[in-house]
GULO-202980 format. One record per residue (C-alpha): residue number from 1; residue in three letters; chain; x, y, z. Coordinates in nm, 2 decimals. Layout:
<atom seq="NUM" type="Ala" mol="A" x="X" y="Y" z="Z"/>
...
This chain:
<atom seq="1" type="Met" mol="A" x="0.01" y="-0.01" z="0.02"/>
<atom seq="2" type="Lys" mol="A" x="0.16" y="0.32" z="-0.11"/>
<atom seq="3" type="Pro" mol="A" x="0.15" y="0.57" z="0.20"/>
<atom seq="4" type="Leu" mol="A" x="-0.13" y="0.81" z="0.21"/>
<atom seq="5" type="Ile" mol="A" x="-0.18" y="1.21" z="0.39"/>
<atom seq="6" type="Ala" mol="A" x="-0.50" y="1.30" z="0.40"/>
<atom seq="7" type="Leu" mol="A" x="-0.50" y="1.66" z="0.49"/>
<atom seq="8" type="Arg" mol="A" x="-0.89" y="1.78" z="0.70"/>
<atom seq="9" type="Val" mol="A" x="-0.82" y="2.17" z="0.68"/>
<atom seq="10" type="Gly" mol="A" x="-1.08" y="2.32" z="0.93"/>
<atom seq="11" type="Phe" mol="A" x="-0.97" y="2.51" z="1.22"/>
<atom seq="12" type="Gly" mol="A" x="0.18" y="3.39" z="1.57"/>
<atom seq="13" type="Leu" mol="A" x="0.20" y="3.48" z="1.93"/>
<atom seq="14" type="Leu" mol="A" x="0.50" y="3.64" z="2.00"/>
<atom seq="15" type="Ala" mol="A" x="0.78" y="3.34" z="2.06"/>
<atom seq="16" type="Leu" mol="A" x="0.97" y="3.27" z="2.37"/>
<atom seq="17" type="Gly" mol="A" x="1.27" y="3.43" z="2.41"/>
<atom seq="18" type="Ser" mol="A" x="1.63" y="3.36" z="2.42"/>
<atom seq="19" type="Ala" mol="A" x="1.61" y="3.21" z="2.76"/>
<atom seq="20" type="Trp" mol="A" x="1.32" y="2.98" z="2.67"/>
<atom seq="21" type="Thr" mol="A" x="1.57" y="2.86" z="2.36"/>
<atom seq="22" type="Ala" mol="A" x="1.88" y="2.80" z="2.53"/>
<atom seq="23" type="Phe" mol="A" x="1.66" y="2.57" z="2.81"/>
<atom seq="24" type="Thr" mol="A" x="1.52" y="2.34" z="2.57"/>
<atom seq="25" type="Gln" mol="A" x="1.81" y="2.32" z="2.33"/>
<atom seq="26" type="Gln" mol="A" x="2.05" y="2.25" z="2.59"/>
<atom seq="27" type="Gly" mol="A" x="1.77" y="2.05" z="2.80"/>
<atom seq="28" type="Gly" mol="A" x="1.80" y="2.29" z="3.14"/>
<atom seq="29" type="Gly" mol="A" x="2.06" y="2.14" z="3.23"/>
<atom seq="30" type="Leu" mol="A" x="2.43" y="2.04" z="3.23"/>
<atom seq="31" type="Gln" mol="A" x="2.49" y="1.70" z="3.32"/>
<atom seq="32" type="Pro" mol="A" x="2.51" y="1.45" z="3.02"/>
<atom seq="33" type="Pro" mol="A" x="2.16" y="1.29" z="3.01"/>
<atom seq="34" type="Pro" mol="A" x="2.12" y="0.92" z="3.07"/>
<atom seq="35" type="Pro" mol="A" x="2.07" y="0.67" z="2.82"/>
<atom seq="36" type="Leu" mol="A" x="1.70" y="0.68" z="2.67"/>
<atom seq="37" type="Ala" mol="A" x="1.45" y="0.42" z="2.76"/>
<atom seq="38" type="Leu" mol="A" x="1.24" y="0.24" z="2.53"/>
<atom seq="39" type="Val" mol="A" x="0.88" y="0.14" z="2.65"/>
<atom seq="40" type="Lys" mol="A" x="0.71" y="-0.12" z="2.49"/>
<atom seq="41" type="Val" mol="A" x="0.32" y="0.02" z="2.50"/>
<atom seq="42" type="Ala" mol="A" x="0.18" y="-0.23" z="2.28"/>
<atom seq="43" type="Asp" mol="A" x="0.31" y="-0.49" z="2.01"/>
<atom seq="44" type="Asp" mol="A" x="0.36" y="-0.19" z="1.73"/>
<atom seq="45" type="Leu" mol="A" x="0.34" y="0.10" z="1.96"/>
<atom seq="46" type="Tyr" mol="A" x="0.63" y="0.24" z="2.18"/>
<atom seq="47" type="Ser" mol="A" x="0.77" y="0.53" z="2.39"/>
<atom seq="48" type="Ile" mol="A" x="1.11" y="0.67" z="2.38"/>
<atom seq="49" type="Glu" mol="A" x="1.14" y="0.82" z="2.74"/>
<atom seq="50" type="Gly" mol="A" x="1.40" y="1.08" z="2.90"/>
<atom seq="51" type="Ser" mol="A" x="1.58" y="1.37" z="2.80"/>
<atom seq="52" type="Gly" mol="A" x="1.30" y="1.62" z="2.71"/>
<atom seq="53" type="Gly" mol="A" x="0.96" y="1.51" z="2.58"/>
<atom seq="54" type="Asn" mol="A" x="0.84" y="1.17" z="2.52"/>
<atom seq="55" type="Val" mol="A" x="0.88" y="1.06" z="2.20"/>
<atom seq="56" type="Ala" mol="A" x="0.62" y="0.77" z="2.04"/>
<atom seq="57" type="Val" mol="A" x="0.70" y="0.53" z="1.77"/>
<atom seq="58" type="Tyr" mol="A" x="0.43" y="0.37" z="1.56"/>
<atom seq="59" type="Leu" mol="A" x="0.54" y="0.08" z="1.38"/>
<atom seq="60" type="Thr" mol="A" x="0.40" y="-0.03" z="1.02"/>
<atom seq="61" type="Asp" mol="A" x="0.49" y="-0.30" z="0.71"/>
<atom seq="62" type="Glu" mol="A" x="0.62" y="0.03" z="0.53"/>
<atom seq="63" type="Gly" mol="A" x="0.81" y="0.25" z="0.80"/>
<atom seq="64" type="Ala" mol="A" x="0.78" y="0.39" z="1.14"/>
<atom seq="65" type="Ile" mol="A" x="0.57" y="0.70" z="1.21"/>
<atom seq="66" type="Val" mol="A" x="0.73" y="0.91" z="1.50"/>
<atom seq="67" type="Ile" mol="A" x="0.58" y="1.18" z="1.71"/>
<atom seq="68" type="Asp" mol="A" x="0.82" y="1.42" z="1.88"/>
<atom seq="69" type="Asp" mol="A" x="1.15" y="1.39" z="1.85"/>
<atom seq="70" type="Lys" mol="A" x="1.34" y="1.57" z="2.17"/>
<atom seq="71" type="Phe" mol="A" x="1.65" y="1.76" z="2.16"/>
<atom seq="72" type="Glu" mol="A" x="1.86" y="1.77" z="1.84"/>
<atom seq="73" type="Arg" mol="A" x="2.11" y="1.60" z="2.07"/>
<atom seq="74" type="Asn" mol="A" x="1.84" y="1.28" z="2.09"/>
<atom seq="75" type="Tyr" mol="A" x="1.86" y="1.25" z="1.71"/>
<atom seq="76" type="Asp" mol="A" x="2.10" y="0.94" z="1.65"/>
<atom seq="77" type="Glu" mol="A" x="1.97" y="0.76" z="1.98"/>
<atom seq="78" type="Ile" mol="A" x="1.62" y="0.80" z="1.88"/>
<atom seq="79" type="Val" mol="A" x="1.66" y="0.62" z="1.57"/>
<atom seq="80" type="Ala" mol="A" x="1.90" y="0.38" z="1.67"/>
<atom seq="81" type="Asn" mol="A" x="1.57" y="0.29" z="1.92"/>
<atom seq="82" type="Val" mol="A" x="1.38" y="0.27" z="1.63"/>
<atom seq="83" type="Lys" mol="A" x="1.63" y="0.07" z="1.44"/>
<atom seq="84" type="Lys" mol="A" x="1.58" y="-0.19" z="1.78"/>
<atom seq="85" type="Ile" mol="A" x="1.26" y="-0.26" z="1.69"/>
<atom seq="86" type="Thr" mol="A" x="1.19" y="-0.21" z="1.36"/>
<atom seq="87" type="Asp" mol="A" x="1.44" y="-0.30" z="1.02"/>
<atom seq="88" type="Lys" mol="A" x="1.18" y="0.01" z="0.82"/>
<atom seq="89" type="Pro" mol="A" x="1.28" y="0.34" z="0.79"/>
<atom seq="90" type="Val" mol="A" x="1.12" y="0.66" z="0.98"/>
<atom seq="91" type="Arg" mol="A" x="0.89" y="0.83" z="0.73"/>
<atom seq="92" type="Tyr" mol="A" x="0.63" y="1.05" z="0.90"/>
<atom seq="93" type="Val" mol="A" x="0.73" y="1.24" z="1.25"/>
<atom seq="94" type="Leu" mol="A" x="0.45" y="1.43" z="1.38"/>
<atom seq="95" type="Asn" mol="A" x="0.54" y="1.73" z="1.69"/>
<atom seq="96" type="Thr" mol="A" x="0.25" y="1.77" z="1.95"/>
<atom seq="97" type="His" mol="A" x="0.34" y="2.14" z="1.96"/>
<atom seq="98" type="His" mol="A" x="0.66" y="2.35" z="1.90"/>
<atom seq="99" type="His" mol="A" x="0.85" y="2.38" z="2.21"/>
<atom seq="100" type="Gly" mol="A" x="1.29" y="2.22" z="2.14"/>
<atom seq="101" type="Asp" mol="A" x="1.21" y="1.96" z="2.34"/>
<atom seq="102" type="His" mol="A" x="0.97" y="1.84" z="2.12"/>
<atom seq="103" type="Thr" mol="A" x="1.16" y="1.96" z="1.80"/>
<atom seq="104" type="Gly" mol="A" x="1.50" y="1.99" z="1.85"/>
<atom seq="105" type="Ala" mol="A" x="1.56" y="1.70" z="1.61"/>
<atom seq="106" type="Asn" mol="A" x="1.32" y="1.82" z="1.34"/>
<atom seq="107" type="Ala" mol="A" x="1.62" y="1.95" z="1.12"/>
<atom seq="108" type="Lys" mol="A" x="1.79" y="1.66" z="1.10"/>
<atom seq="109" type="Met" mol="A" x="1.46" y="1.44" z="1.03"/>
<atom seq="110" type="Leu" mol="A" x="1.44" y="1.65" z="0.81"/>
<atom seq="111" type="Gly" mol="A" x="1.77" y="1.67" z="0.65"/>
<atom seq="112" type="Ala" mol="A" x="1.76" y="1.26" z="0.62"/>
<atom seq="113" type="Gly" mol="A" x="1.38" y="1.30" z="0.43"/>
<atom seq="114" type="Tyr" mol="A" x="1.11" y="1.23" z="0.64"/>
<atom seq="115" type="Glu" mol="A" x="0.84" y="1.44" z="0.61"/>
<atom seq="116" type="Val" mol="A" x="0.75" y="1.65" z="0.96"/>
<atom seq="117" type="Leu" mol="A" x="0.36" y="1.77" z="1.04"/>
<atom seq="118" type="Leu" mol="A" x="0.22" y="2.00" z="1.31"/>
<atom seq="119" type="His" mol="A" x="-0.04" y="2.22" z="1.36"/>
<atom seq="120" type="Lys" mol="A" x="-0.05" y="2.57" z="1.23"/>
<atom seq="121" type="Asn" mol="A" x="0.00" y="2.79" z="1.52"/>
<atom seq="122" type="Ala" mol="A" x="0.26" y="2.57" z="1.65"/>
<atom seq="123" type="Arg" mol="A" x="0.43" y="2.63" z="1.32"/>
<atom seq="124" type="Ala" mol="A" x="0.41" y="3.01" z="1.33"/>
<atom seq="125" type="Asn" mol="A" x="0.56" y="2.99" z="1.68"/>
<atom seq="126" type="Met" mol="A" x="0.85" y="2.82" z="1.53"/>
<atom seq="127" type="Val" mol="A" x="0.88" y="3.09" z="1.27"/>
<atom seq="128" type="Asn" mol="A" x="0.81" y="3.38" z="1.49"/>
<atom seq="129" type="Gly" mol="A" x="1.12" y="3.22" z="1.75"/>
<atom seq="130" type="Lys" mol="A" x="1.36" y="3.10" z="1.43"/>
<atom seq="131" type="Met" mol="A" x="1.37" y="2.80" z="1.55"/>
<atom seq="132" type="Pro" mol="A" x="1.56" y="2.53" z="1.31"/>
<atom seq="133" type="Gly" mol="A" x="1.39" y="2.27" z="1.21"/>
<atom seq="134" type="Ile" mol="A" x="1.03" y="2.43" z="1.07"/>
<atom seq="135" type="Pro" mol="A" x="0.81" y="2.19" z="0.91"/>
<atom seq="136" type="Arg" mol="A" x="0.68" y="2.25" z="0.55"/>
<atom seq="137" type="Ile" mol="A" x="0.34" y="2.07" z="0.63"/>
<atom seq="138" type="Ala" mol="A" x="0.09" y="2.26" z="0.86"/>
<atom seq="139" type="Phe" mol="A" x="-0.27" y="2.17" z="0.93"/>
<atom seq="140" type="Ala" mol="A" x="-0.54" y="2.34" z="1.08"/>
<atom seq="141" type="Asp" mol="A" x="-0.78" y="2.06" z="1.26"/>
<atom seq="142" type="Glu" mol="A" x="-0.70" y="1.75" z="1.20"/>
<atom seq="143" type="Ala" mol="A" x="-0.44" y="1.54" z="1.01"/>
<atom seq="144" type="Gln" mol="A" x="-0.45" y="1.20" z="0.90"/>
<atom seq="145" type="Val" mol="A" x="-0.16" y="0.97" z="0.81"/>
<atom seq="146" type="Val" mol="A" x="-0.19" y="0.64" z="0.68"/>
<atom seq="147" type="Leu" mol="A" x="0.11" y="0.42" z="0.63"/>
<atom seq="148" type="Gly" mol="A" x="0.11" y="0.01" z="0.61"/>
<atom seq="149" type="Gly" mol="A" x="-0.24" y="0.03" z="0.59"/>
<atom seq="150" type="Lys" mol="A" x="-0.23" y="0.16" z="0.99"/>
<atom seq="151" type="Glu" mol="A" x="-0.40" y="0.50" z="1.05"/>
<atom seq="152" type="Ile" mol="A" x="-0.25" y="0.75" z="1.33"/>
<atom seq="153" type="Arg" mol="A" x="-0.50" y="1.11" z="1.33"/>
<atom seq="154" type="Ala" mol="A" x="-0.38" y="1.40" z="1.47"/>
<atom seq="155" type="Lys" mol="A" x="-0.61" y="1.68" z="1.63"/>
<atom seq="156" type="His" mol="A" x="-0.60" y="2.03" z="1.79"/>
<atom seq="157" type="Phe" mol="A" x="-0.88" y="2.06" z="2.04"/>
<atom seq="158" type="Gly" mol="A" x="-0.78" y="2.44" z="2.07"/>
<atom seq="159" type="Arg" mol="A" x="-0.54" y="2.65" z="2.31"/>
<atom seq="160" type="Gly" mol="A" x="-0.41" y="2.50" z="2.60"/>
<atom seq="161" type="His" mol="A" x="-0.07" y="2.46" z="2.70"/>
<atom seq="162" type="Thr" mol="A" x="-0.02" y="2.68" z="2.37"/>
<atom seq="163" type="Asn" mol="A" x="-0.21" y="2.78" z="2.10"/>
<atom seq="164" type="Gly" mol="A" x="-0.06" y="2.51" z="1.88"/>
<atom seq="165" type="Asp" mol="A" x="-0.11" y="2.17" z="2.08"/>
<atom seq="166" type="Ala" mol="A" x="-0.25" y="1.86" z="1.91"/>
<atom seq="167" type="Val" mol="A" x="-0.36" y="1.49" z="2.08"/>
<atom seq="168" type="Val" mol="A" x="-0.21" y="1.22" z="1.81"/>
<atom seq="169" type="Phe" mol="A" x="-0.47" y="0.92" z="1.80"/>
<atom seq="170" type="Phe" mol="A" x="-0.35" y="0.56" z="1.74"/>
<atom seq="171" type="Pro" mol="A" x="-0.78" y="0.45" z="1.65"/>
<atom seq="172" type="Ala" mol="A" x="-0.64" y="0.09" z="1.65"/>
<atom seq="173" type="Arg" mol="A" x="-0.45" y="0.10" z="2.01"/>
<atom seq="174" type="Arg" mol="A" x="-0.70" y="0.31" z="2.18"/>
<atom seq="175" type="Ala" mol="A" x="-0.39" y="0.49" z="2.26"/>
<atom seq="176" type="Ile" mol="A" x="-0.30" y="0.89" z="2.23"/>
<atom seq="177" type="His" mol="A" x="-0.04" y="1.09" z="2.25"/>
<atom seq="178" type="Thr" mol="A" x="-0.10" y="1.46" z="2.42"/>
<atom seq="179" type="Gly" mol="A" x="0.21" y="1.66" z="2.40"/>
<atom seq="180" type="Asp" mol="A" x="0.26" y="1.89" z="2.69"/>
<atom seq="181" type="Leu" mol="A" x="-0.15" y="1.91" z="2.75"/>
<atom seq="182" type="Met" mol="A" x="-0.05" y="1.64" z="3.01"/>
<atom seq="183" type="Ala" mol="A" x="0.33" y="1.63" z="3.18"/>
<atom seq="184" type="Gly" mol="A" x="0.39" y="1.65" z="3.50"/>
<atom seq="185" type="Ala" mol="A" x="0.19" y="1.71" z="3.78"/>
<atom seq="186" type="Thr" mol="A" x="0.11" y="2.09" z="3.74"/>
<atom seq="187" type="Pro" mol="A" x="0.04" y="2.17" z="3.36"/>
<atom seq="188" type="Leu" mol="A" x="0.26" y="2.47" z="3.21"/>
<atom seq="189" type="Ile" mol="A" x="0.04" y="2.76" z="3.03"/>
<atom seq="190" type="Asp" mol="A" x="0.28" y="2.97" z="2.78"/>
<atom seq="191" type="Tyr" mol="A" x="0.08" y="3.23" z="2.74"/>
<atom seq="192" type="Pro" mol="A" x="0.34" y="3.42" z="2.48"/>
<atom seq="193" type="Asn" mol="A" x="0.26" y="3.14" z="2.25"/>
<atom seq="194" type="Gly" mol="A" x="-0.12" y="3.17" z="2.32"/>
<atom seq="195" type="Gly" mol="A" x="-0.17" y="2.95" z="2.59"/>
<atom seq="196" type="Ser" mol="A" x="-0.51" y="2.96" z="2.80"/>
<atom seq="197" type="Val" mol="A" x="-0.55" y="2.81" z="3.19"/>
<atom seq="198" type="Val" mol="A" x="-0.94" y="2.89" z="3.08"/>
<atom seq="199" type="Glu" mol="A" x="-0.91" y="2.69" z="2.75"/>
<atom seq="200" type="Phe" mol="A" x="-0.71" y="2.50" z="2.84"/>
<atom seq="201" type="Leu" mol="A" x="-0.94" y="2.29" z="3.11"/>
<atom seq="202" type="Lys" mol="A" x="-1.17" y="2.31" z="2.78"/>
<atom seq="203" type="Thr" mol="A" x="-0.92" y="2.16" z="2.61"/>
<atom seq="204" type="Leu" mol="A" x="-0.88" y="1.87" z="2.82"/>
<atom seq="205" type="Asp" mol="A" x="-1.26" y="1.78" z="2.83"/>
<atom seq="206" type="Gly" mol="A" x="-1.25" y="1.77" z="2.46"/>
<atom seq="207" type="Ile" mol="A" x="-1.00" y="1.52" z="2.47"/>
<atom seq="208" type="Leu" mol="A" x="-1.12" y="1.32" z="2.74"/>
<atom seq="209" type="Ala" mol="A" x="-1.49" y="1.28" z="2.54"/>
<atom seq="210" type="Asn" mol="A" x="-1.29" y="1.05" z="2.29"/>
<atom seq="211" type="Asp" mol="A" x="-1.26" y="0.71" z="2.33"/>
<atom seq="212" type="Phe" mol="A" x="-0.94" y="0.52" z="2.46"/>
<atom seq="213" type="Asp" mol="A" x="-0.75" y="0.38" z="2.73"/>
<atom seq="214" type="Val" mol="A" x="-0.38" y="0.45" z="2.70"/>
<atom seq="215" type="Val" mol="A" x="-0.21" y="0.79" z="2.79"/>
<atom seq="216" type="Ile" mol="A" x="0.16" y="0.87" z="2.64"/>
<atom seq="217" type="Pro" mol="A" x="0.17" y="1.24" z="2.80"/>
<atom seq="218" type="Gly" mol="A" x="0.44" y="1.47" z="2.72"/>
<atom seq="219" type="His" mol="A" x="0.65" y="1.39" z="3.04"/>
<atom seq="220" type="Gly" mol="A" x="0.68" y="1.08" z="3.21"/>
<atom seq="221" type="Ala" mol="A" x="0.53" y="0.73" z="3.23"/>
<atom seq="222" type="Val" mol="A" x="0.29" y="0.63" z="3.06"/>
<atom seq="223" type="Gln" mol="A" x="-0.10" y="0.66" z="3.20"/>
<atom seq="224" type="Lys" mol="A" x="-0.45" y="0.54" z="3.14"/>
<atom seq="225" type="Lys" mol="A" x="-0.74" y="0.77" z="3.05"/>
<atom seq="226" type="Ala" mol="A" x="-0.84" y="0.80" z="3.39"/>
<atom seq="227" type="Asp" mol="A" x="-0.51" y="0.94" z="3.50"/>
<atom seq="228" type="Leu" mol="A" x="-0.60" y="1.21" z="3.23"/>
<atom seq="229" type="Gln" mol="A" x="-0.98" y="1.24" z="3.41"/>
<atom seq="230" type="Ala" mol="A" x="-0.73" y="1.28" z="3.77"/>
<atom seq="231" type="Tyr" mol="A" x="-0.53" y="1.53" z="3.62"/>
<atom seq="232" type="Arg" mol="A" x="-0.78" y="1.73" z="3.45"/>
<atom seq="233" type="Asp" mol="A" x="-0.99" y="1.75" z="3.78"/>
<atom seq="234" type="Asn" mol="A" x="-0.67" y="1.85" z="3.98"/>
<atom seq="235" type="Phe" mol="A" x="-0.60" y="2.10" z="3.73"/>
<atom seq="236" type="Ser" mol="A" x="-0.93" y="2.22" z="3.81"/>
<atom seq="237" type="Lys" mol="A" x="-0.90" y="2.25" z="4.12"/>
<atom seq="238" type="Leu" mol="A" x="-0.61" y="2.48" z="4.05"/>
<atom seq="239" type="Val" mol="A" x="-0.78" y="2.74" z="3.83"/>
<atom seq="240" type="Ala" mol="A" x="-1.07" y="2.78" z="4.12"/>
<atom seq="241" type="Ala" mol="A" x="-0.81" y="2.84" z="4.37"/>
<atom seq="242" type="Ala" mol="A" x="-0.63" y="3.10" z="4.14"/>
<atom seq="243" type="Arg" mol="A" x="-0.90" y="3.26" z="4.04"/>
<atom seq="244" type="Glu" mol="A" x="-1.02" y="3.32" z="4.44"/>
<atom seq="245" type="Gln" mol="A" x="-0.68" y="3.47" z="4.52"/>
<atom seq="246" type="Val" mol="A" x="-0.66" y="3.69" z="4.15"/>
<atom seq="247" type="Arg" mol="A" x="-1.04" y="3.78" z="4.25"/>
<atom seq="248" type="Ala" mol="A" x="-0.96" y="3.87" z="4.67"/>
<atom seq="249" type="Gly" mol="A" x="-0.73" y="4.16" z="4.50"/>
<atom seq="250" type="Lys" mol="A" x="-0.40" y="3.96" z="4.61"/>
<atom seq="251" type="Ser" mol="A" x="-0.06" y="4.09" z="4.42"/>
<atom seq="252" type="Lys" mol="A" x="0.12" y="3.94" z="4.24"/>
<atom seq="253" type="Glu" mol="A" x="0.40" y="3.83" z="4.43"/>
<atom seq="254" type="Glu" mol="A" x="0.12" y="3.72" z="4.71"/>
<atom seq="255" type="Ile" mol="A" x="-0.04" y="3.50" z="4.45"/>
<atom seq="256" type="Gly" mol="A" x="0.32" y="3.36" z="4.30"/>
<atom seq="257" type="Lys" mol="A" x="0.36" y="3.25" z="4.63"/>
<atom seq="258" type="Phe" mol="A" x="0.04" y="3.12" z="4.65"/>
<atom seq="259" type="Met" mol="A" x="0.06" y="2.89" z="4.37"/>
<atom seq="260" type="Ala" mol="A" x="0.45" y="2.77" z="4.41"/>
<atom seq="261" type="Ala" mol="A" x="0.36" y="2.69" z="4.76"/>
<atom seq="262" type="Asn" mol="A" x="0.04" y="2.52" z="4.65"/>
<atom seq="263" type="Tyr" mol="A" x="0.10" y="2.39" z="4.33"/>
<atom seq="264" type="Gly" mol="A" x="0.46" y="2.35" z="4.31"/>
<atom seq="265" type="Trp" mol="A" x="0.52" y="2.65" z="4.06"/>
<atom seq="266" type="Gly" mol="A" x="0.88" y="2.73" z="3.91"/>
<atom seq="267" type="Ala" mol="A" x="1.03" y="3.00" z="3.80"/>
<atom seq="268" type="Met" mol="A" x="0.94" y="2.88" z="3.45"/>
<atom seq="269" type="Gln" mol="A" x="0.52" y="2.90" z="3.54"/>
<atom seq="270" type="Ala" mol="A" x="0.64" y="3.23" z="3.73"/>
<atom seq="271" type="Arg" mol="A" x="0.77" y="3.38" z="3.45"/>
<atom seq="272" type="Leu" mol="A" x="0.53" y="3.23" z="3.11"/>
<atom seq="273" type="Ser" mol="A" x="0.20" y="3.16" z="3.33"/>
<atom seq="274" type="Leu" mol="A" x="0.17" y="3.46" z="3.59"/>
<atom seq="275" type="Asp" mol="A" x="0.06" y="3.78" z="3.45"/>
<atom seq="276" type="Gly" mol="A" x="-0.14" y="3.57" z="3.16"/>
<atom seq="277" type="Met" mol="A" x="-0.33" y="3.37" z="3.40"/>
<atom seq="278" type="Met" mol="A" x="-0.43" y="3.72" z="3.62"/>
<atom seq="279" type="Ala" mol="A" x="-0.56" y="3.85" z="3.39"/>
<atom seq="280" type="Glu" mol="A" x="-0.73" y="3.56" z="3.22"/>
<atom seq="281" type="Leu" mol="A" x="-0.92" y="3.50" z="3.54"/>
<atom seq="282" type="Lys" mol="A" x="-1.02" y="3.87" z="3.68"/>
């Protein structure tokens, strides 16, 4: 069967500053990262974890489809892990959003002849941020890739972590890759790139309305749908608590300390999320 890409078109803000670019391209630290871990999710679906965002690898008789590609330095190790589970080449790469710990190896993927796709807002964010490896193909609402008789779908549910997040569905495996719409204990809302604390909840609700069992998050171990529901419910409590603080007239410093003490917000959340969240929750 020949590869088929069907793009269903339906459905530029400022990029992050140089500090974010440096952080994502360097992995946020100076120590060499440990080797990547190859985790079997199903017979033909794997997760490559460690050093940046989780990579999903979907195997077909005509090649592999890869979701996200970590940092530039991880390219060789990602390809080596793919070769452990298939003798077929990578054919397509889908990015869940534009951040450098999910798109860092794009330039090398494109240079190797693999086609890379992402949401049009994520592509605009890469262009505005002058990031390397900008894909040639972008979609607005939903993209479908069919390779070797197997289908995946990437769908944009709205604003959340950024304005260009896509969730990738593996229908035959009842599994999804959320990108950073699920990552860690507390969501990061990237307001400079169109994120929204209010729309984030609606986006999670839209994802949860679909039929799936397994969740490959943007970071961390493979989860279940019930874990994503719990993540959404805990985030709802965060939003309610933050709204109460904002409407009580607390200062930015006071709310920042409250979020750090109660929800583990660090410097990145304070820099990217605090001002936007306060404005949105007034």
